[in-house]
N, C-alpha and C positions, 0 to 999 in steps of 0.2 A: 951280767946274768939276770934274768927275769925275776922280779920279785914274787915271793910266795907268802900267802897268807892263810891262816886258818879261820874258819867262821863257825859260828854256833848253829845257823840254819841257812837253808838255800832256798827253800820253797816258802814263798811269802804269800799268804792267803789275802786276797782282796776283800774289804768290808762289804762292797757292792760291786757286782760286775760292771765294768766300764762300758759306757754307751758306744765309745768309739772303737775300742779294741777287743771288747768282749772277753777281757781277761778275769778268770776267777783265781788264777795263781800267776806269780811273777817269779822268774828265774834269772838271775844274773850270775854267770860263771866267772866273769872277769870284773875287776874293779878299775875304774877310770876307762879311758878309750883313746886309742891310738889314731883314730879318725879325726880327733882334735877340731871339731866344729865350733866356731867361735861363738855361736848362739846356744850352745847346749846348757840345759838348765842345771847340770851337775857342777858347772864351774864354780870356782872360788878358791880360796886360800888353801883348802884341803889338798888339792891336786896341782896347784900352780897354773902358770900361763901355758904351759905345754902339757897337755894330759898324758901324752905318751910317756913322759919321764916318770910318771907315778903309777903306771899300769902294772897291775898285779894279778896273779892266778890264784883262785880259791882252791888250794890243792886237795881239800877234803870234800869239795863240793859233790862229786860224783857219789861218794859213800853216803853222804847225807841225803842226797836226792833219792837215792835207792830206798833208804829207810823211811823217809818221809811219804814218798809216794806209795810205798807198800801199806803204810797205815791208812792213808787216805782212801786207797783201793779196797781194803778190807771193810771200810765202813760205807763203801759206795759213793764217796765224795768226788765224784769225776767233774772235771771242768776244764776249760781251756787254759793252758799254760802259755803265757807271753814270754818269748825269748827274743829280745831282752828289753827291759824298760829303762834301764840306766846306762847301758853300753850296748855295743853291737855284738851279736853272737859270732859274727864272721870277721873278727879283727885279723890283722895280719899274722899274728902269732898263732891263730887258729890252724893254719896250715901245718905248723910244726907240733902243736900240743893236741890238737883234735878233742878239746874239752867238749865243745858243742856236739860233736859226733857221737862221743861216748855218752853224752847226756841223753841224746835222741835214742840211743839203743835202750837205756833205762826206761825213758818215757814209753817206748814201743812195748817194752816188756809188760809194763803196768797199764797199758792201753788208755793213756790219756791223750786227748787231743791238744794240739799246739797252734799257736800264732807265731810265726817267725816275722820278725821286723828287722830289716836289714838294709844297708847301703852296698852290699857286696855280692857279686855273682859267685862268689865261692859257695854259696848255698847249693849250687848245682852239684857239688860233690856228694851231697847228702840226699839226693832225690830218691835213692833207693829206700832209705829209711823213712822218708816222708811218705812215699807211696805206701809202705806197710802201715804206717800210723794212719793215713787217710782212709785205708780200707777197714782197720781193725779197732780203731779207738772207739770208747764209750763216749759219744757226744751228749751233753745235757739234754734232758728230755724236751725242754722248751726250744732248743735249736735244732733238733734232729730232722725236722722236715726242710730246714734251710741250708744246712751245712753238712759236710763230711768232716773228717778229723784233722784237716790242715788248712790253715790259712797262710798265705805269704804276702806281706806287704813290703814293697820296695819304697824306701824313703828318698824324696826328692825335695829340694827347696828351689831348684832351678833345673833347666836343661842346657844352659849355657856353661860349658866346661871351664871357661875362664872366670866366670863368677864363681863356680864351685870351687875352683882352686883358691880363691880368696877366702871364703867363708867355711870351706870344709877341706883344708889343706892335706889332710892325711887320708881322706876317704877315696874309694874308687870314683873315677869321673862319671857323671851322668850317662855318657854314652855306653859305658860298660854295664851300668845298672840296667839301663834300658834292654840290653841284650839278655841280661839275667831274667828280667820280667817276661819278655817274650818267651824265653824257654820254659819258665815256670808256667805260663799259660798254655804253652803248646803240650805240656805234660799233663794237662787237665786239672791243675791245682786251682783253688779258689784264690785267685791272685789280683792284686790291685795296687794303689798307690797311696802312701801317706804324704801328703804335701804339707808338712809341719816342720818348720814354718815356712811360708812364702815370705819373701823380703820386700818390705815396702818400697814402692816405686822403681823396683829392679825386676823382681819376678811376679809381681801382681799387677803389672800394667796389662791393658787390653791386649796388646800385641803378644806378650809372653804368655798370658792365660790362654789365648787362642792356640798357640803352640803346644802348651801343655795339654790341653783337653784333646786337640785333634791328634797328637802323637800318642797319647794313651788310649784313645778310643781305637785308633787303628791297630795298636798293639793288642787289643782284645781285653783290656783291664776290666774287671768286674766292677770296680768302685774306685772313687778318687776322694780322699778325705782331706779338704783343706782347712788350715788354720793360720791365724795371724801370729806373729812373733811376740814373745814376751821376753824381757831383758832384765837381769837382776844385778844389783850391786854397783859400787863405785870404785872399788879397789882394782889394782892392776890385773888381777887374774879373774875378774868377774866378766860375765857375758856382755853386760851393757858397755863396759870399758872397751873391751876387745872389739865389739862390733862398731862403736862409735869411732874408734881409732882406724878401723878398716874403711869405714865410710869417708872419714877425713882424708885419707890416703888415696883411695881408688875412686870415690864418687863425691869429690868436693862440693859439687853443685847440689848434693842432697844433705850436706851437713846440718845447715839450719833447720831443715824439716824434721830431721831425726832429733836434733837437740830440742826442739820445741815439743815434740811428741814424748820424749823419754826423760827430759831433765828432771821432772818430778814424779815420774810414774814408771812402773815396770811394764804397763800395758799400753798399746796404742789407745788413743781417745775413744770414748764410746761411740761417737758419731761414725768414726773410722771403722770400727768392728761391726757395727750394725750394717753400714753400707757394703762392707766386705761379704758378710754372709748372705745378704740379699743378692749380691752379685753372683756369689758361688751357687746358689740355688737356681738363678737364671742360666748360668753356664751348664750346670748339670742337665738341666731340662733340655736345653738347646742341643747338646751333645748326646744325650740320651745315656748318660752314666750316673750310677747311684752316688750319693755323697756319703754313704755308709756301707759297711761291709754287707749288711742285710737290711 
């Protein structure tokens, strides 16, 4: 039976709007994540090595969301709500529980804009609600001329299904996400790609970057947001341990490179990150795709 938890709040106000995702608020209706990505920043002893085993539903989330959005709306404190920042809004159990769909009904009622970040084409089920929000939401004044009420970002770390199966074992495969992205674009939503993170020497090679950029450009993506990987911890359930184990097993020729980069740090070396973002700027210019939502 699925775990159920009670929470004290569900609408988390950002101290400052994020430059990448434009979130004024964040909502996570589930705790932990069945997509079980090895590199996920929420990993650690709290959830264990298999995130799905500790997946839970915040059963009072919808009631809280209605109350909190009502209060914010009365004060005119409209802003983009990101769903979701610490899990995916379209986990497998969403098909049964429809927590995200019900939350979107509440968001639509109070006329808040949303940014949906997902690895799942299940989002297509809710295009009807997202169309309503896109048309009727109160977009913050400084974004009104640039955006409507809905942003949809599909998350990719690779376009290779076999690589994704290693590092994102529970998530829909990239080819499925690509169909979802194309359908969101055909529905005229402001849609693009979050490439967070790209995998060093695997999906950030020149060959794979050309594949990523050419594929998403031909799909009509409005933006592609690239980022390097950050890995935390040395315990068995931590992202650094899990990713290094996967590299050792599936890409042994890369093990020394990863060990050298991450043995004493959570981040890639500064020279690598600097070169990466210079390269991403060049790729964005070459392919004519923005590296930010706006």
